[in-house]
N, C-alpha and C positions, 0 to 999 in steps of 0.2 A: 425348818420348824420355826414358829414364831416363837417367841419368850415363853407365854403363855403354855403354849402346847409342850415346848421343851420342857418346862416344869414339870407338867402333868406326866410326861413320859418317865421323866427320873424318878418322879414318886412312884409312878406303877413298877419301874425297874425294881427299887429298891424293895418293895411289898414283895416282888417273887421270887428274886433272887437271894434277898439277905431275910426277908420276913418269910420266905417259904407258903405266902398265901397263895390259895387257888385262885384261877382267875374270875370264878363266882365272888371270892371273898374282896377281892381287888375291886372288882367293879361296886361292889355294896359300899365299901371304905370311900371309895372316889365319887360315888353317886352318879355314874355312868353305867351304860348296858355291856353285858359280857362281851358283846362283839367290839366294843370301844376299847374296852379293857385289853384285850388281845390284840389290838389296832397299836396302842399305846407301847406296850410291850415290844411288838416288831419295830416301831419307831425309832425306841431307844438304843435298838442294837443296831439301826441301820445309820444312825446318826452317830455311833462310834460312843454311846454312853454307857456300853456293857462291853467288859471284857473279862473273859472267864479263863482261869487259869485252874490246871488240873493237877493237883498233886497225888504222886503215885504213878505208875505205868505198869503196861502188862508183863507178865512173867517173860514172854518171849523177847520182849523188847529188852530186859535188863540183861537177858543171855549174851544179846548182840552186843549191847554196851560193853559188858564183860570182855567179849572176843577183841573188839575193836579196840579198847584200852590197853589190851594185853599185846596186841600185835604191834602197836605203835607207841607203846610206853606214854599213853597221854593222862595227864591228870584228871579229865573225866569225858566221857561221851554222854549223849543224851540223845535216846532215840524215842520219837513216838509215833502212834499207832496213826496211819492214813487214815483221812478222813472223806477223799473222793479219789478219784481215778484218774485225775488230771496228770498230764506229763509231769507239769512240776507242782507239787504238792503246797501251794502257799499258804493256804491256810493252817494246815500242821505245823509247818516250820514258821510262821508267824508267831502263833501262839506261843512255841516252844521259846522262840529266841527271845519274845518279850517277858516270860516270865523269865528267862536268865537275864536280860539286861534289867529288870524289875527290880530282881533281890540284889544286882550290883549296886543300884542307885539305894535301895533301901537300907542297906547297910554302910552305905559312903565308903565304899571299899576303893574304889578307883575315881579320884578327884579329876584325872585327865585321861578321857578315852579317847584311842586313834578308831577311825571308822574308814571301810571300805566303801565299794559300790554294789549297785544291783539291785535287780528286781525283790530280792528276797530280803535283804535290809530294810528296802523301802517299805516292804509290808510288814516288818518288825516295827517299824517307827509308827504306822499305823495304827497298830496294836495294843503298844504302850497305853497304859493308863496316865491321865494327866496328873503328874504329882509334882509341886513344883521341886526342883533342885538347882537354885541359884547357885550354888556353891560348886556345879560341876561343870567342866569344860570339854566339849567335844571338838576334835580337831580331824580334819579328811587329809588321807593318807596318799592321796594323788590328786593330780590335775583335774579342777573341778568344770573344764570349759569343753563341751562335746558337741558334735553336730546335730545331735538329737535329743530332744528335752526327757524322753524317755530312759536315757541311758545317763542322766546328769546325776552326777555324784552330791553336788550342793543342794538336791531335792531332799536326800536323808538327812543332811545336818539341819537343814533349815526346818523340817518336819521335827525332829527332836529338839530344836530351840524353841520351836511354838508350844510343844507339848510340857517340856520341864522348865523352860526359862532359864536353861542354862547358857552359857558363854559358847560360841562356836566359832571357829575358824577354818576357812577354806582357802585351797590352793588358787590363785587366779590367774592358772595356765592351762593350757590345753592338756588332755589326757596323755596325749602322745605327739611329741614336737615332729615337726615335717624333716628334721636331719638333726645329726648328731649336733652340727654348729649352732644350729636355733637352740638347742636344749641348753648348751653352755649358756648362750646368752641369758636364757631365761634364768636359768640356776643362779648365776651372777645378781640376779635382781634382789636387794635386800628383804623387800615384802614376801619374796618366796622364801630366801634363807631362813627366814626369822619364824614361817609357819613348818618348814620342815624339821628345825630345831625341836620345835614343839612336839611334833608329830614323833620324833624319834625319842624324845623324853617320857611319852606316855608309856604306862605300864600295863594297861591293857588296850589290845588292838583285835577290833572285832571285824570279821570278814568275809565275803561273799567267794566264791569260785565259780569261775566259768569254764563252759565246756570248749571244745575244739570239735566241730561237727558242722553240718548242712543247718543246724538251727541253732547255732551260736547266738546267743543276746547282742553279743559285740559286731557280728556281722550283720545281723538284722535290723540293728539301729543305725549303721553306718559309723559306728565309733572306729572301726578298722575298713581298709576297703577289702575286695575279692582277690587283689593280688597280694596285698600283707599277708591275709589268712591262707593261702597256696602256699608262703614261703614259710610259714611257721609249722604248716602241714609236712611239708615237705623237710623239713629240720627236725622232726620226731615230734612236736608238740601234742599232749594229748590233754592238757588243762592250763589254766591261767588263773593267778592271783595276783593285784595289784600292779595288774599289767605285765606280768613276768611269765611266759608262756613257757610250760614245765614238760620235760619227757617223764616217760613212764617211772623212772629213777626219782623223780622231783628234782632234778638239774635244770636250769636255764638253759634253753636249744639257745645255737648259734644263729640268732636271726635279727636282723637291723632293727625291727621293731622293738626287740628287747631293751636296745641299746637308747632307743627314741623314748622310752616311758618315762614322763615326770611324775615319779612316785618314789616312796619309801622304798627301798630296796630289802629283801628278806632277811639278807644278813644283817640289816639295821634293827630288827625287831626279833631277833631270834635270841632267845632267852628272856625274854620278858613273858606274860601272859597273852596268848595269841588263840582266839577262840573262832572257828570257823562255823559256818552256818549255810548248809547247801543241801539239796536232794534233787530228786527226779532221775528219770529212768535213764537219761542219756547222760548224766553227770559220774557215772561209775567211774570211769579209770580218771576223770577229772580229780575228783575227790583223793583215790586213791593214791594218785602222783604227789598231790599237795599233801597228803600225809607222810608220803616217802620223803618228801624234804625235811621232816623232823625240826620244821618250823613251830607247825601248831601243837597246840598243849591242850586244846580241847576242842569237840566236835558236837555240834549238833544237827542231826538229820532225821530222815522218816524211816518207817521200818523196811520198806519196801527196798528203798536204797541201802541201808544197812546191811540187808540180807546180800543184795548184790555186791558190796563191797567185800563182805569176807568171802563169799564166794569167789570173787576175782581174785584175792589175796592166796586163798589155799587151796580152791579147785574143788575143796569139798560142797557138798550138798546145805545150804544154808538150815535146813531141818534138821540135820544132824546136832548142829551147835546145842540146841535144845535138849534133842532127845539123848544125846551121849556127851555132849560136854560138862564142862565143871556146873556145878550148883549157882545160880545166881546169889550174887553178895547180896545181903541184906542190910541197906546202909540207911540210914535217917534221910528221908525224903528231902528235906529241907536244906541239908547240909549238901547231898550228892548233886541235886540238881541246880543247884544255886551257887555252889563253889567254884 
């Protein structure tokens, strides 16, 4: 949009979402037709000028949150309703993740934030409101050079830097070294050692979770080869986080690629606040495995995935959680959702 159109679209969005005016009233105030007013609001949404956060959630989601928190001893779990039938519910997850991160930034409770990678975190960055936070620093938790731009962790850092004006640091190294010896050489470089030290110093780490299966994003983007993928499957891997492939009990599998990952180790961030955001029909086992590692302290997921996770862990029908489980706790939304 041109500057004049952008300004008009922003004004229309303010009148609609903040002022509560009807489209007819907006058209009258702006001196345009009703069709034009509708178009301006649509343009504002498409241009990313509108970010919607919903306070509160459905009772069924609260019951799932309680079940997951209790099962894995989490500090918090956020389960959001699905708004589409996509295999990866990016819209729901992006809105929930941006809500959480926006709250962290508003309260200035984490001056240094470590970031993972993946499509979901990239979507969160796109959904975050533009709020200046020059006092915050973001640091990548893994090597930022990949074969495919769609898998580049630096994109997440770069997007957040543009939105917030924060300082950012990325690891100038491949996600996976070609050999153990190559990794040793890389890790000896001062620039990389400094970023690793910064990543370990973060008190909040925000991560995505990868699946192990035929539709795995790392396989589709060429981040790892088909042979490497078959190796981790043979070793019993069901999920991945920060380049560490885990078995169903949350333990790193015995695979060469795990030792070649240029990334912060899970043991290095255990005991800090570690929040994972993930969802989708194919990620049930992966998310459960990462929860079993007992490194994660918070989870953001969607309702369909949450039901599948609970069912996977207990073997019970998810419907029983609402019908016969404990009553959902009533906690202040601004505290529970943004803690």
